[in-house]
N, CA, C and O atoms as CSV, one atom per row, in Angstrom:
chain,resi,resn,atom,element,x,y,z
A,1,MET,N,N,-166.587,142.318,123.137
A,1,MET,CA,C,-166.629,143.779,122.546
A,1,MET,C,C,-167.153,144.015,121.697
A,1,MET,O,O,-167.629,145.141,121.554
A,2,ASN,N,N,-167.302,142.947,120.677
A,2,ASN,CA,C,-167.876,142.566,119.335
A,2,ASN,C,C,-169.538,142.623,119.592
A,2,ASN,O,O,-170.286,143.357,118.947
A,3,THR,N,N,-169.924,141.809,120.538
A,3,THR,CA,C,-171.507,141.843,121.189
A,3,THR,C,C,-172.200,143.288,121.275
A,3,THR,O,O,-173.145,143.844,120.718
A,4,VAL,N,N,-171.320,143.590,122.184
A,4,VAL,CA,C,-171.855,145.335,122.311
A,4,VAL,C,C,-171.906,145.934,121.137
A,4,VAL,O,O,-172.981,146.452,120.838
A,5,ILE,N,N,-170.937,146.007,120.317
A,5,ILE,CA,C,-171.212,146.876,119.671
A,5,ILE,C,C,-172.265,146.582,118.460
A,5,ILE,O,O,-172.732,147.484,117.766
A,6,TRP,N,N,-172.565,145.250,118.305
A,6,TRP,CA,C,-173.824,144.704,117.408
A,6,TRP,C,C,-174.963,144.800,118.266
A,6,TRP,O,O,-176.038,144.471,117.766
A,7,LEU,N,N,-174.947,145.206,119.526
A,7,LEU,CA,C,-176.133,145.262,120.265
A,7,LEU,C,C,-176.562,147.066,119.999
A,7,LEU,O,O,-177.696,147.443,119.702
A,8,VAL,N,N,-175.533,147.854,120.163
A,8,VAL,CA,C,-175.590,149.146,119.821
A,8,VAL,C,C,-175.984,149.608,118.496
A,8,VAL,O,O,-176.962,150.327,118.293
A,9,ALA,N,N,-175.278,149.219,117.698
A,9,ALA,CA,C,-175.660,149.155,116.071
A,9,ALA,C,C,-177.404,149.041,115.904
A,9,ALA,O,O,-178.261,149.855,115.560
A,10,GLY,N,N,-177.446,147.606,116.329
A,10,GLY,CA,C,-178.752,147.107,116.152
A,10,GLY,C,C,-180.021,148.127,116.624
A,10,GLY,O,O,-181.057,148.232,115.968
A,11,GLY,N,N,-179.733,148.901,117.956
A,11,GLY,CA,C,-180.329,149.690,118.388
A,11,GLY,C,C,-180.707,151.172,117.536
A,11,GLY,O,O,-181.719,151.872,117.498
A,12,LEU,N,N,-179.413,151.255,116.912
A,12,LEU,CA,C,-179.205,152.495,116.415
A,12,LEU,C,C,-179.832,152.738,115.096
A,12,LEU,O,O,-180.205,153.818,114.638
A,13,VAL,N,N,-179.903,151.255,114.418
A,13,VAL,CA,C,-180.440,151.277,112.934
A,13,VAL,C,C,-181.781,151.283,112.992
A,13,VAL,O,O,-182.415,151.804,112.074
A,14,ALA,N,N,-182.499,150.634,114.212
A,14,ALA,CA,C,-183.410,150.562,114.745
A,14,ALA,C,C,-184.181,152.036,114.710
A,14,ALA,O,O,-185.033,152.348,113.878
A,15,VAL,N,N,-183.789,152.712,115.585
A,15,VAL,CA,C,-184.070,154.181,115.754
A,15,VAL,C,C,-183.926,155.078,114.622
A,15,VAL,O,O,-184.765,155.948,114.387
A,16,ALA,N,N,-182.760,154.872,113.824
A,16,ALA,CA,C,-182.986,155.490,112.667
A,16,ALA,C,C,-183.910,155.214,111.619
A,16,ALA,O,O,-184.436,156.154,111.025
A,17,ALA,N,N,-184.186,153.950,111.303
A,17,ALA,CA,C,-185.062,153.499,110.721
A,17,ALA,C,C,-186.817,153.754,110.859
A,17,ALA,O,O,-187.722,153.784,110.025
A,18,PHE,N,N,-186.765,153.916,112.369
A,18,PHE,CA,C,-188.162,154.025,113.130
A,18,PHE,C,C,-188.239,155.678,112.743
A,18,PHE,O,O,-189.169,156.024,112.014
A,19,SER,N,N,-187.300,156.681,113.207
A,19,SER,CA,C,-187.326,157.728,112.614
A,19,SER,C,C,-187.615,158.322,111.308
A,19,SER,O,O,-188.458,159.175,111.029
A,20,ALA,N,N,-186.703,157.675,110.495
A,20,ALA,CA,C,-187.189,158.089,109.154
A,20,ALA,C,C,-188.141,157.598,108.273
A,20,ALA,O,O,-188.582,158.282,107.349
A,21,LEU,N,N,-188.435,156.630,108.461
A,21,LEU,CA,C,-189.229,155.640,107.530
A,21,LEU,C,C,-190.684,155.765,108.265
A,21,LEU,O,O,-191.657,155.381,107.616
A,22,HIS,N,N,-190.874,156.244,109.490
A,22,HIS,CA,C,-192.330,156.178,110.041
A,22,HIS,C,C,-193.083,154.961,110.277
A,22,HIS,O,O,-194.270,154.973,110.604
A,23,LEU,N,N,-192.060,153.405,110.028
A,23,LEU,CA,C,-192.851,152.475,110.142
A,23,LEU,C,C,-192.773,151.751,111.766
A,23,LEU,O,O,-192.184,152.161,112.766
A,24,ASN,N,N,-193.450,150.766,111.603
A,24,ASN,CA,C,-193.737,150.209,113.190
A,24,ASN,C,C,-194.450,151.368,114.473
A,24,ASN,O,O,-194.597,151.175,115.679
A,25,VAL,N,N,-194.762,152.496,113.691
A,25,VAL,CA,C,-195.270,153.600,114.776
A,25,VAL,C,C,-196.262,152.842,115.946
A,25,VAL,O,O,-196.255,152.893,117.176
A,26,ALA,N,N,-197.074,152.152,115.011
A,26,ALA,CA,C,-198.247,151.764,116.221
A,26,ALA,C,C,-197.404,150.272,117.215
A,26,ALA,O,O,-198.188,149.531,117.808
A,27,ARG,N,N,-196.386,150.062,117.282
A,27,ARG,CA,C,-195.941,149.323,118.154
A,27,ARG,C,C,-194.852,149.960,119.076
A,27,ARG,O,O,-194.588,149.548,120.206
A,28,GLY,N,N,-194.296,150.941,118.498
A,28,GLY,CA,C,-193.656,151.955,119.838
A,28,GLY,C,C,-192.263,151.690,119.112
A,28,GLY,O,O,-192.008,150.839,118.261
A,29,LEU,N,N,-191.404,152.682,119.700
A,29,LEU,CA,C,-189.773,152.711,119.699
A,29,LEU,C,C,-189.333,151.673,120.274
A,29,LEU,O,O,-188.881,150.745,119.602
A,30,ILE,N,N,-189.384,151.628,121.682
A,30,ILE,CA,C,-188.965,150.648,122.145
A,30,ILE,C,C,-189.003,148.984,121.847
A,30,ILE,O,O,-188.107,148.217,122.201
A,31,VAL,N,N,-190.024,148.652,121.244
A,31,VAL,CA,C,-190.218,147.454,120.426
A,31,VAL,C,C,-189.382,147.276,119.137
A,31,VAL,O,O,-188.927,146.204,118.740
A,32,THR,N,N,-189.274,148.231,118.667
A,32,THR,CA,C,-188.722,148.585,117.832
A,32,THR,C,C,-187.161,148.269,117.855
A,32,THR,O,O,-186.489,147.480,117.190
A,33,MET,N,N,-186.913,148.940,118.603
A,33,MET,CA,C,-185.250,148.339,119.318
A,33,MET,C,C,-185.026,147.197,119.608
A,33,MET,O,O,-184.102,146.543,119.124
A,34,VAL,N,N,-185.878,146.763,120.485
A,34,VAL,CA,C,-185.883,145.304,120.782
A,34,VAL,C,C,-185.462,144.570,119.668
A,34,VAL,O,O,-184.417,143.920,119.676
A,35,ILE,N,N,-186.316,144.648,118.587
A,35,ILE,CA,C,-186.393,143.772,117.570
A,35,ILE,C,C,-184.940,144.189,116.894
A,35,ILE,O,O,-184.237,143.290,116.433
A,36,GLY,N,N,-184.495,145.588,116.842
A,36,GLY,CA,C,-182.968,145.688,116.053
A,36,GLY,C,C,-181.805,145.136,117.026
A,36,GLY,O,O,-180.646,145.054,116.620
A,37,ILE,N,N,-182.156,144.783,118.254
A,37,ILE,CA,C,-181.116,144.552,119.093
A,37,ILE,C,C,-180.904,142.609,118.553
A,37,ILE,O,O,-179.954,141.993,118.071
A,38,PHE,N,N,-182.000,142.293,118.863
A,38,PHE,CA,C,-182.205,140.927,119.270
A,38,PHE,C,C,-181.661,140.286,117.260
A,38,PHE,O,O,-180.892,139.350,117.043
A,39,ALA,N,N,-182.348,141.137,116.171
A,39,ALA,CA,C,-181.623,140.913,114.868
A,39,ALA,C,C,-179.969,140.960,114.727
A,39,ALA,O,O,-179.171,140.181,114.205
A,40,ALA,N,N,-179.814,142.206,115.417
A,40,ALA,CA,C,-178.136,142.780,115.334
A,40,ALA,C,C,-177.602,141.258,116.002
A,40,ALA,O,O,-176.842,140.645,115.251
A,41,TYR,N,N,-177.886,140.652,117.198
A,41,TYR,CA,C,-176.919,139.565,117.907
A,41,TYR,C,C,-176.955,138.311,116.978
A,41,TYR,O,O,-175.999,137.569,116.753
A,42,PHE,N,N,-178.187,138.202,116.489
A,42,PHE,CA,C,-178.297,137.112,115.540
A,42,PHE,C,C,-177.266,137.166,114.521
A,42,PHE,O,O,-176.281,136.437,114.407
A,43,GLY,N,N,-177.776,138.500,113.530
A,43,GLY,CA,C,-176.825,138.571,112.535
A,43,GLY,C,C,-175.249,138.597,112.876
A,43,GLY,O,O,-174.495,138.062,112.064
A,44,GLY,N,N,-174.686,139.219,114.092
A,44,GLY,CA,C,-173.302,139.267,114.396
A,44,GLY,C,C,-172.804,137.639,114.746
A,44,GLY,O,O,-171.813,137.111,114.242
A,45,SER,N,N,-173.531,137.128,115.515
A,45,SER,CA,C,-172.993,135.842,116.188
A,45,SER,C,C,-173.621,134.876,115.282
A,45,SER,O,O,-173.291,133.728,115.580
A,46,ILE,N,N,-174.444,134.950,114.241
A,46,ILE,CA,C,-174.747,133.449,113.344
A,46,ILE,C,C,-174.447,133.937,111.926
A,46,ILE,O,O,-173.561,133.371,111.286
A,47,LEU,N,N,-175.012,134.771,111.493
A,47,LEU,CA,C,-174.850,135.251,110.105
A,47,LEU,C,C,-173.393,135.379,109.585
A,47,LEU,O,O,-172.847,134.811,108.638
A,48,SER,N,N,-172.973,136.183,110.372
A,48,SER,CA,C,-171.201,136.607,110.113
A,48,SER,C,C,-170.391,135.764,109.744
A,48,SER,O,O,-169.727,135.819,108.709
A,49,PRO,N,N,-170.372,134.635,110.822
A,49,PRO,CA,C,-169.304,133.307,110.273
A,49,PRO,C,C,-169.514,132.955,109.068
A,49,PRO,O,O,-168.605,132.645,108.298
A,50,LEU,N,N,-170.705,132.963,108.777
A,50,LEU,CA,C,-171.295,132.473,107.313
A,50,LEU,C,C,-170.508,133.242,106.355
A,50,LEU,O,O,-169.796,132.718,105.498
A,51,PHE,N,N,-170.661,134.562,106.529
A,51,PHE,CA,C,-169.914,135.379,105.222
A,51,PHE,C,C,-168.416,135.579,105.693
A,51,PHE,O,O,-167.841,136.646,105.475
A,52,GLY,N,N,-167.923,134.737,106.214
A,52,GLY,CA,C,-166.454,134.769,106.569
A,52,GLY,C,C,-165.990,135.723,107.498
A,52,GLY,O,O,-164.796,136.017,107.461
A,53,GLY,N,N,-166.962,136.418,108.578
A,53,GLY,CA,C,-166.423,137.219,109.579
A,53,GLY,C,C,-166.474,136.013,110.702
A,53,GLY,O,O,-167.068,134.941,110.593
A,54,ILE,N,N,-165.493,136.604,112.084
A,54,ILE,CA,C,-165.311,135.830,112.703
A,54,ILE,C,C,-166.360,136.086,114.058
A,54,ILE,O,O,-166.634,137.258,114.315
A,55,ALA,N,N,-166.864,135.151,114.800
A,55,ALA,CA,C,-167.670,134.973,115.930
A,55,ALA,C,C,-167.277,135.808,116.859
A,55,ALA,O,O,-166.413,136.676,116.735
A,56,ILE,N,N,-168.030,135.506,117.988
A,56,ILE,CA,C,-167.693,136.522,119.020
A,56,ILE,C,C,-166.300,136.146,119.782
A,56,ILE,O,O,-166.165,135.120,120.450
A,57,THR,N,N,-165.239,137.171,119.575
A,57,THR,CA,C,-163.646,137.210,120.048
A,57,THR,C,C,-163.651,138.171,120.337
A,57,THR,O,O,-164.649,138.883,120.216
A,58,GLY,N,N,-162.380,138.627,120.901
A,58,GLY,CA,C,-161.712,140.012,121.539
A,58,GLY,C,C,-161.667,141.082,120.788
A,58,GLY,O,O,-161.928,142.177,121.288
A,59,GLU,N,N,-161.344,140.963,119.514
A,59,GLU,CA,C,-161.034,141.717,118.519
A,59,GLU,C,C,-162.384,142.424,117.965
A,59,GLU,O,O,-163.464,141.863,118.152
A,60,PHE,N,N,-162.314,143.614,117.306
A,60,PHE,CA,C,-163.508,144.377,116.497
A,60,PHE,C,C,-163.363,143.775,114.845
A,60,PHE,O,O,-162.351,143.861,114.149
A,61,ASN,N,N,-164.432,143.267,114.529
A,61,ASN,CA,C,-164.478,143.128,113.132
A,61,ASN,C,C,-165.671,144.133,112.216
A,61,ASN,O,O,-166.888,144.014,112.356
A,62,PRO,N,N,-165.174,144.861,111.520
A,62,PRO,CA,C,-166.213,145.426,110.710
A,62,PRO,C,C,-167.019,144.690,109.740
A,62,PRO,O,O,-168.095,145.169,109.382
A,63,LEU,N,N,-166.597,143.545,109.267
A,63,LEU,CA,C,-167.788,142.711,108.631
A,63,LEU,C,C,-168.761,142.419,109.631
A,63,LEU,O,O,-169.932,142.549,109.276
A,64,ALA,N,N,-168.568,142.097,110.659
A,64,ALA,CA,C,-169.543,141.442,111.779
A,64,ALA,C,C,-170.407,142.580,111.912
A,64,ALA,O,O,-171.637,142.564,111.945
A,65,LEU,N,N,-169.462,143.799,112.002
A,65,LEU,CA,C,-171.058,145.205,112.344
A,65,LEU,C,C,-171.614,145.409,111.003
A,65,LEU,O,O,-172.577,146.163,110.865
A,66,LEU,N,N,-171.125,144.841,110.068
A,66,LEU,CA,C,-172.118,145.298,108.513
A,66,LEU,C,C,-173.123,144.124,108.733
A,66,LEU,O,O,-174.312,144.438,108.778
A,67,VAL,N,N,-172.800,142.852,108.870
A,67,VAL,CA,C,-173.711,141.874,108.725
A,67,VAL,C,C,-174.525,142.302,110.276
A,67,VAL,O,O,-175.629,142.167,109.749
A,68,ALA,N,N,-174.746,142.548,111.175
A,68,ALA,CA,C,-175.258,142.691,112.169
A,68,ALA,C,C,-176.105,144.187,111.906
A,68,ALA,O,O,-177.106,144.278,112.616
A,69,SER,N,N,-175.942,144.956,111.314
A,69,SER,CA,C,-176.597,146.100,111.051
A,69,SER,C,C,-177.454,146.159,109.967
A,69,SER,O,O,-178.326,147.027,109.932
A,70,CYS,N,N,-177.262,144.970,108.661
A,70,CYS,CA,C,-177.782,144.443,107.684
A,70,CYS,C,C,-179.115,144.131,108.384
A,70,CYS,O,O,-180.224,144.659,108.293
A,71,SER,N,N,-178.644,143.088,109.121
A,71,SER,CA,C,-179.664,141.918,109.629
A,71,SER,C,C,-180.946,142.945,110.578
A,71,SER,O,O,-182.155,142.816,110.385
A,72,ALA,N,N,-180.276,144.026,111.684
A,72,ALA,CA,C,-181.022,144.490,112.090
A,72,ALA,C,C,-182.097,145.643,111.214
A,72,ALA,O,O,-183.041,146.202,111.774
A,73,LEU,N,N,-181.851,145.783,110.227
A,73,LEU,CA,C,-182.429,146.329,109.481
A,73,LEU,C,C,-183.593,145.494,108.350
A,73,LEU,O,O,-184.726,145.883,108.064
A,74,GLY,N,N,-183.094,144.622,108.001
A,74,GLY,CA,C,-183.887,143.649,107.412
A,74,GLY,C,C,-184.977,143.008,108.220
A,74,GLY,O,O,-186.033,142.566,107.766
A,75,ALA,N,N,-184.469,143.014,109.866
A,75,ALA,CA,C,-185.670,142.141,110.820
A,75,ALA,C,C,-186.794,143.317,110.573
A,75,ALA,O,O,-187.949,142.995,110.292
A,76,PHE,N,N,-186.235,145.281,110.741
A,76,PHE,CA,C,-187.359,145.865,110.924
A,76,PHE,C,C,-188.138,145.733,109.663
A,76,PHE,O,O,-189.342,145.549,109.842
A,77,PHE,N,N,-187.659,145.794,108.207
A,77,PHE,CA,C,-188.648,145.808,107.224
A,77,PHE,C,C,-189.552,144.633,107.385
A,77,PHE,O,O,-190.735,144.675,107.049
A,78,LEU,N,N,-188.929,143.498,107.945
A,78,LEU,CA,C,-189.743,142.145,108.015
A,78,LEU,C,C,-191.081,142.219,108.927
A,78,LEU,O,O,-192.263,141.935,108.730
A,79,THR,N,N,-190.388,142.701,109.950
A,79,THR,CA,C,-191.450,143.159,110.987
A,79,THR,C,C,-192.510,143.763,110.615
A,79,THR,O,O,-193.651,143.315,110.721
A,80,ALA,N,N,-192.122,145.061,110.053
A,80,ALA,CA,C,-193.015,146.513,109.370
A,80,ALA,C,C,-194.106,145.253,108.314
A,80,ALA,O,O,-195.275,144.974,108.582
A,81,THR,N,N,-193.462,144.802,107.374
A,81,THR,CA,C,-194.781,144.207,106.581
A,81,THR,C,C,-195.529,143.279,107.024
A,81,THR,O,O,-196.723,143.132,106.762
A,82,ILE,N,N,-194.699,142.446,107.886
A,82,ILE,CA,C,-195.870,141.427,108.879
A,82,ILE,C,C,-196.989,142.293,109.493
A,82,ILE,O,O,-198.214,142.207,109.418
A,83,TYR,N,N,-196.266,143.053,110.048
A,83,TYR,CA,C,-197.284,143.832,111.089
A,83,TYR,C,C,-198.576,144.496,109.999
A,83,TYR,O,O,-199.790,144.362,110.154
A,84,GLN,N,N,-197.932,145.156,108.998
A,84,GLN,CA,C,-198.892,145.517,108.247
A,84,GLN,C,C,-199.835,144.508,107.182
A,84,GLN,O,O,-200.686,145.068,106.491
A,85,HIS,N,N,-199.692,143.328,107.100
A,85,HIS,CA,C,-200.563,142.464,106.603
A,85,HIS,C,C,-201.316,141.879,107.287
A,85,HIS,O,O,-202.466,141.646,106.916
A,86,VAL,N,N,-200.777,141.457,108.601
A,86,VAL,CA,C,-201.560,140.640,109.614
A,86,VAL,C,C,-202.168,141.572,110.887
A,86,VAL,O,O,-203.213,141.209,111.427
A,87,GLY,N,N,-201.534,142.674,111.299
A,87,GLY,CA,C,-201.594,143.416,112.477
A,87,GLY,C,C,-202.557,144.295,112.259
A,87,GLY,O,O,-202.894,144.615,113.398
A,88,ASN,N,N,-203.210,144.884,111.516
A,88,ASN,CA,C,-204.489,145.400,111.343
A,88,ASN,C,C,-205.773,145.035,110.846
A,88,ASN,O,O,-206.701,145.844,110.880
């Protein structure tokens, strides 16, 4: 269940950042959501245990959700910066 919540949170964070900050407009909303979803999965499953959260289990972990959401936001900004410097 945690994994599904991470993926949904990653997609929602990407949509919110895309709408509010108007970055990654050239690549589109779908690509931005895919980046957010992959980053949230990475953050929830790999980075969360490093910060003391549990990995994939049956119970909900708010720390894992926070790490997954921050990972999605960080990936969003990182890819926007790379695209601005290399993609133009």
